[in-house]
Each structure stands twice: as C-alpha cells, then as structure tokens.
Steps between C-alpha positions, in 0.01 A plus 500: 500500500142397555412152620326276247125497526483125548715534814278780631191282425651214702556734798140629473367142502703415811377812692142548384321193629148570358561678174210711379324310219527801270878515546558133433516508116748790508712330766500182290603699197786666692648155561571477123651842461855630556419873478230752413648514150393138436152403369265246639302390191327812381563701827800702568700437817421856610125440480532166687686678785260793499195275515662292776555819701142611442374175640745466789343745749424227747863387520652686795809502722867580474571262209193627315608861537857426387394283202229736381750791508742287303237417241385859470859605446513268199202670339 
C-alpha cells in the first residue's frame, strides 16, 4: 500500500532544505492529501503530484531519487 502524500511531503520538507519556489505550492498541497485520488480544491491529487515532480528537478540525492520514483509510481 502506498504511503499517504502528507507523509511523503513531510519527508521531502526534511530532506530538501531550499525548496524550489515553483514546487512550494504543490508541496504544500500534498500536506493536505492522503492519495492521488483526493482533490485539493479544484485540482486533482494526480495533477498536484505531477506538477510537483515537474518543478522538483533541483532536488537531488538518494532520498530525492527514491521519493520521486515513489511518486511517479502513484501516477
């Protein structure tokens, strides 16, 4: 079973010290979601995760690779 998005968002915040400004709104939205099946206001959870990934290119390292793969697997 997949981890809740809010748990993943917490791990991202701990690891990614200077979050890219463009990724911040999507990371913040993920804190309020359990899964990609949930909605964040008018946005689907899938779109929130997809836009986060599109703006997370500057996040690097072992944790980043593992978490990005986990998020891509949810899509």
